[in-house]
Each structure stands twice: as C-alpha cells, then as structure tokens.
N, C-alpha and C positions, 0 to 999 in steps of 0.2 A: 762239240761242247754244249753245255746247257745254257738256257736262258735263266737268269736271275732276275727276280722282280725287286725293285727298289722303290720305296714310297717317297723317299726324299733323296735328292741328289744335290750334292754341294760342290762349290768350286774346287775344294781339295780333292774330292772323289774324282773329279774329271782329270785333274793333273797329276795325281799321285798314282793313278792305276793306268800306266801306259798301254798295258796289253789288254784293256778292256774296252769293248765297244759300247756305246750307249744309244738305244733306241728310244726316240722320243717323239711326241706328236708335234707337228708343225703346221704352218699354213702355207697355202700356195704362194702367197706374195712374199714369204720369208721375212716378214716384218712383224714387230711387236712380240708379244708373249712375255713370260716371266723372265727375270734376270737369267735363270739357269737355261731356259730355252734359247735365249739370245747368246749365251756363252757356248751352248753345245752347237748351235748353228755355225760357229766359226772353228769347230774343232774337227781335226782329221778323223777321229775315231768315233764320229756320231753318225747315226743313221736316222735321217728325218722321215716320219711317216705323215704324209699330208692328211688332215682331218677337216679342214675348212678353207674357205677362200682367204679369209683374213681374221686375225685375232681382235681386230677393231669392230666397232658396233656395225651390225648388219652383215658381217662376214661369214655366217654360217651357210653350209651347203643346203640344198633342198633336193627332194627326190626327183625333180624334174630332169636333172642332169645325171641320173642314176649310172647309166653306161659309162659315161666319162669319168665320174668320180670312182666308181669301183675299179676301173682300170688303174687309176692313180694309186689307190690303196693296194691293189694287187701287186703292182710294180714295187711299191716301197716294202711290203712285206716279203716279197721275193728277195730283195736285197739283204733283209735281215737273215733269211734262210741261207743265202749264199755265204755269208759270213760265218754262220754257225756251222755249215757243212765243211768249211775250210778249218774247223777246229778252234775258232774264236770263242771267247766268253763274251756274252752279250748281257748287259743289264737293261732291263725294260723299265722305263720311268713310269711306274704304275699310277702314281697320284695324278699326274697330268693326263695319262691316258684315260682313266676312269672318269675324270672330270669332263674331258672332251667327249667321251662316249655318252654321258648324260645329256650333254647339249645336242649330240646327233640324235639321240632317241627322241627328243622333242621336236627337232626341226627337219630331220630327214630319217624317219623310222626304217625305211627299206635299206638305206645305206648303213644305218646303225646295225641292223640284223646281219648284213654282209660282213661288216667289220668285226662284230663279235664272233661269228662263225669262223671267219679266216684267221683272226688272231688266236682264237681258242685252239684251232687245229695246229697252229705254229707252236703254241705253248705246250700242247699235248705231245708233239713230236720231239721236243727238246727240253724235257723236264729236268730240274736240278737232280743230280744223283744223290741217292741215299749214302750217307757216310756212316760206316760201321766201325766204331772205335774198339780196339782190343784193350782190355785192361791190362795194365802193366803188371808183370808178375811181381808179387810181394816177397 
C-alpha cells in the first residue's frame, strides 16, 4: 500500500480509521510533544520515528552522536516500510515531520541530510497511486 501525507491529524482521524497506521515524529524519551503526538504515542496503530532526545528545551540531537542517531532513524523508518510491505495504509504526519526536520537542519545538519534522504527514498518507493475515474455513461 502507499504512504499518504497528512498535514493535520485529529483525534477523530486516529479513532475513526481503524485500518490506517500513522507515522509521526517522536522523541527518544517519549514525553511531551503536541496533543496529537501524545495521543498517537498511546495508539496501537502508530509508528513513532525518533527525531530528538526530548521535545523539551535543549532536547535536540547534535551530529556528535551521528552513528547512534541514524541507527535509530533507520530502525524506525524500517518499521514503516515493514508495515507498508504487509499491505497497510500509512498516513505520514507531514506537518510535524517537516517542523522537526527544520529543527534538525539547524542543530544536526548531517543527521538532517540522512533523514531527508532515507525518508525520501521511502516516500518514492511507496507513492500514492493515481486514480483514474471512468466517466459514467450518460
């Protein structure tokens, strides 16, 4: 199945779409974040992708821990890929993802480059399908 990009995720999205998985950015300490991130964190069909130590002040990664942090990112993106390979629909929470990428670009540019490259490869491998509608006969 494909990845769909969703700029805004609501509580009703999470609970009304039983067969949809949500990939979202999370912190290593799994504390804080927006209300939706905190709700997704407790949901069975959510796939956290670690992007920082903490959502609290001073919790951004730095490139000093490059190998360790890209290993975490790789593992999390591999989980998304496994779910897609099994035929699941995954909504990628893009608003939070891009916001966290901007922070990574400033605090850990090498990890940022890796995250963009790896997530981009995943997005390219599982694009939404084109839907061609037939016009009903008149």
